[in-house]
N, C-alpha and C positions, 0 to 999 in steps of 0.2 A: 547348246547352252545359251541362255538369254543374258542380257546385260544385268539383270537383277539378281541372278543366282550367286555371283561372288559376294554381293552385299548380304544376301540372306545367310550364306554360310558364315560370314564374319560375324553377323549379329547373333547367330545361334551359338557360336563359340563363346561370345561374351556372356550368354545366359549360363553357361557351365561354370563361370567364375562366381556364381551367386548361390546362396541357399535360401530357403524360406524358414522363418521362425516357426517352430512347431506350436507355439502358443497363439500368436496373433497373425501369422502368415505374412508378415512384412518381409520384403527381400533384404538380405544382408549381403553386401559385396565382400569378397574375399581377396586376399593376396595369395600368391602362389605358395603352397605348402604351409598355410596358416593352420595352427592346431586348435585354436579356440576363437570363438566369435561371440560378440554380445549384440543383442538386438537393440537398435537405436530407438525403437518404438516402445517396447515393454521392458527392456533392461535385462532380460534373462540371458544367461550364458549357455553356449553349446560347445561341446567337444566335436571337432571335425576330423574325419578321416578322408583320405583320398583314395577312391576306388581305382582310378587311373591317374596319371600325372595331370590330367585336365578336368576330372570330374570329382567334385567334393560330395560328401554325404554326412549328414548329422549322425553322430555315433550315440551320444547321450547328452543329457542336461548337466550343466555344472551346478552341483549342489552347494548352497550357501553354507558357510561355516557357522554353526550354532554354538555360542559359548556355553560351557558347562557350569 
């Protein structure tokens, strides 16, 4: 093990706490067990599911309410 490997592992773990917006590919930071996230760049909302306790995944888009 080299000196850089623990830092590399810690950095790769941080990447798992983010998702990419499916519209503009901007990275969205997440909190643990967050269920919804909104992209700060384009404003679209996404429903988040957690594959494991550390790995999030986009499930679907949050559809806007359209008044009837």
